[in-house]
C-alpha positions in Angstrom: 141.0 70.2 116.4 138.6 70.7 113.5 135.0 71.5 114.3 133.4 69.4 111.5 129.9 70.6 112.3 130.9 74.2 111.8 132.8 73.3 108.7 129.9 71.5 107.1 127.6 74.3 108.0 129.9 76.8 106.4 130.1 74.7 103.3 126.4 74.3 103.1 126.0 78.1 103.5 128.5 78.8 100.7 126.6 76.4 98.4 123.3 78.3 99.1 125.0 81.6 98.3 126.5 80.5 95.0 123.7 78.4 93.4 121.3 80.2 91.0 118.2 81.7 92.6 115.0 79.7 92.5 111.8 81.4 91.5 108.2 80.7 92.1 106.4 82.0 89.0 102.9 83.3 88.5 101.6 84.5 85.2 102.4 83.6 81.6 105.7 84.0 79.7 104.1 86.5 77.3 103.2 89.0 80.1 104.3 92.6 79.3 106.1 93.1 82.6 107.7 91.1 85.4 107.4 91.9 89.1 110.0 90.3 91.5 108.8 90.0 95.0 110.7 89.1 98.2 109.2 87.9 101.5 109.1 89.5 104.9 111.5 88.7 107.8 109.6 85.8 109.4 108.0 83.8 106.7 108.8 82.6 103.2 107.6 83.3 99.7 104.6 80.9 99.8 102.6 82.5 102.6 98.9 83.3 102.0 99.8 87.0 101.7 102.6 86.5 99.1 100.5 83.9 97.2 97.5 86.2 97.0 99.4 89.2 95.7 101.4 87.1 93.2 98.2 85.4 91.9 96.3 88.7 91.9 99.0 90.5 89.9 99.1 87.6 87.4 95.4 87.8 86.9 96.0 91.5 86.0 98.3 90.4 83.2 101.7 90.6 85.0 104.3 88.0 85.5 105.5 87.6 89.1 108.7 86.0 90.3 109.0 85.2 94.0 112.2 84.2 95.6 113.7 83.6 99.1 116.7 85.1 100.8 119.5 82.6 101.7 118.5 82.3 105.4 114.9 81.4 104.4 116.0 79.0 101.7 118.3 77.3 104.2 115.4 77.1 106.7 113.3 75.4 104.0 116.0 72.8 103.3 116.9 72.0 106.9 113.8 72.9 108.9 115.9 75.0 111.3 114.9 78.6 112.0 117.5 81.2 111.3 117.5 85.0 111.8 117.6 87.1 108.7 120.9 87.5 106.9 122.9 90.6 107.4 122.0 93.5 105.1 125.0 93.0 102.7 123.9 89.5 102.1 120.3 90.5 101.5 121.3 93.2 99.1 123.6 90.9 97.2 120.7 88.4 96.9 118.5 91.1 95.4 121.2 92.1 92.9 121.6 88.4 91.9 117.8 88.2 91.3 117.9 91.4 89.2 120.9 90.1 87.2 119.0 86.8 86.4 115.7 88.5 85.5 117.2 91.5 83.7 116.8 95.0 85.1 115.2 96.6 82.0 111.4 96.9 82.6 111.7 95.0 85.9 109.7 96.1 88.9 111.0 94.9 92.3 109.6 94.9 95.8 108.0 92.7 98.4 106.6 92.5 101.9 108.2 94.4 104.7 111.9 93.4 104.8 111.8 92.2 101.2 110.6 95.6 100.0 113.0 97.5 102.2 116.0 95.7 100.9 114.7 96.2 97.3 114.5 99.9 98.0 118.2 99.9 99.0 119.3 98.5 95.6 116.7 99.9 93.2 118.7 102.9 92.0 121.9 101.0 91.8 120.4 98.2 89.8 118.5 100.6 87.4 115.1 98.8 87.7 111.9 100.3 86.3 110.0 100.6 89.5 109.6 99.6 93.2 106.5 98.3 95.0 106.7 98.0 98.8 103.9 96.0 100.5 104.0 97.4 104.0 107.3 99.3 104.4 108.9 99.0 107.8 109.6 102.7 108.4 111.0 101.8 111.8 111.6 98.7 114.0 108.7 97.6 116.2 108.3 99.9 119.2 111.1 102.2 118.1 109.6 105.0 116.1 112.7 107.2 116.5 114.9 104.7 114.6 113.7 105.7 111.1 114.6 103.8 107.9 113.9 106.7 105.6 117.3 108.3 104.8 117.8 106.5 101.6 114.2 107.0 100.6 114.7 110.7 100.6 117.3 110.3 97.8 115.4 107.6 95.9 115.0 108.2 92.2 113.3 105.0 91.2 109.5 105.4 90.7 108.1 103.9 93.9 104.8 102.8 95.3 104.4 102.1 99.0 101.1 100.4 100.0 100.6 100.8 103.7 98.0 99.9 106.3 96.7 103.0 108.0 97.5 101.7 111.5 100.7 99.8 110.6 102.8 99.5 113.8 106.0 100.0 111.7 104.8 103.2 110.1 101.2 104.5 110.6 99.5 107.1 108.6 99.9 109.7 111.4 103.7 108.9 111.5 104.5 108.8 107.8 102.9 112.1 107.0 105.7 113.8 108.9 108.6 112.1 107.0 108.6 114.5 104.0 109.3 111.8 101.4 110.1 112.9 97.9 107.5 113.1 95.0 109.0 110.0 93.4 107.4 107.9 96.2 103.6 107.4 96.1 102.0 106.1 99.3 98.6 104.5 99.1 96.7 103.7 102.4 94.6 100.7 103.1 91.8 101.5 105.5 92.5 100.4 109.1 95.1 97.9 107.9 97.9 96.6 110.1 101.4 95.6 108.8 99.8 92.8 106.8 96.9 95.0 105.8 94.4 93.2 108.1 91.7 95.6 109.5 89.8 95.3 112.7 86.3 93.9 112.5 84.9 97.1 113.9 86.2 98.9 110.7 83.7 97.2 108.5 86.5 96.2 106.2 87.9 92.7 105.6 91.4 91.5 105.0 90.4 90.2 101.6 89.1 93.7 100.6 92.3 95.3 101.6 94.4 92.7 99.8 92.4 93.1 96.7 92.7 96.9 96.8 96.4 96.5 97.3 96.6 94.3 94.2 94.7 96.8 92.2 97.0 99.6 93.3 100.1 97.7 92.5 98.9 96.5 89.1 97.9 100.1 88.1 101.2 101.5 89.2 103.2 98.9 87.2 101.0 99.4 84.1 101.5 103.2 84.3 105.3 103.0 84.4 106.7 104.7 81.3 109.2 101.9 80.4 108.1 98.4 79.8 110.3 95.5 78.6 110.4 94.5 75.0 110.1 90.9 75.8 111.2 89.0 78.9 114.7 87.8 79.5 114.9 84.1 80.1 115.1 83.5 83.9 118.5 82.0 84.7 117.4 80.3 87.9 115.2 77.3 88.4 111.6 78.3 87.9 108.9 76.6 89.9 105.5 77.4 88.4 102.7 78.2 90.8 99.1 77.0 90.4 97.8 79.7 92.9 94.4 81.0 91.9 92.9 84.3 93.1 89.5 83.7 94.7 
C-alpha cells in the first residue's frame, strides 16, 4: 500500500533540491567583489547576526549573497523544523551556489556550519577566498573530535574570525592545531560562538560584530584576484534593505 504522505514529502524534497538557489542580496550590482554567505545549523539567513554582517560588508563596498541550505529552505516553507542535511547535500548546495554566482573572484563562507561546509568545497570549486565566521573546530563538548584534517591541506586563502572563548574552538585550543599559513585566524575579545562577550569584559556584542566586519572586508579587499565584473546571478534574487547601525 502506497504511503502518500511519504511520497509527497519525497517529491517536495526533490523539488527543493532541483530549483535554482534563492539569494538575499546586499550591496550594489557594481561592487568589485561578491561574498556568498551561508547560515549556521540552527537558524536561517536572516538572523540579526547574518543581516548585520551582510549589511556591514555591503557598506564596505562589497556585494553579499546569502542563501539557505535545503533543510532550512524547507523549514521556511512548511514551518516544520528539520535537522541539517547530510554533508553531501550541504556540499552540493554550496557547489550549486558557486556555479550560479561564478567562482572567479568569489569569496565564500558563513557562520559556523555554513563556513565549515564552504571550507570543504573551496579548493574543489576554485574560489578566490574563504571567510569563516566562528568555525566549529569540534562538536559541542567533544574537543577530541576535531574538524581540521581538511584545513591542514587547504590551499584557498582563508580567514577565520573566532571568539576567544568559543566553545567550539577557543583560543587556547586552536593554538595547538598547527594550521597552515594559508589560514589567518583573527580573535574577537571574549567572544563566544556568535562573538558575544561577557559584560565583565568591557566589550559589547556590537563592537565585536563591527570588528569582525572590518576584518572580513579588509581580507576580501586584499585578495590578489578580484572579478572583472559580476556574473549575473542565475537564482532568484531578493534584495535586502538591511542597514548597518
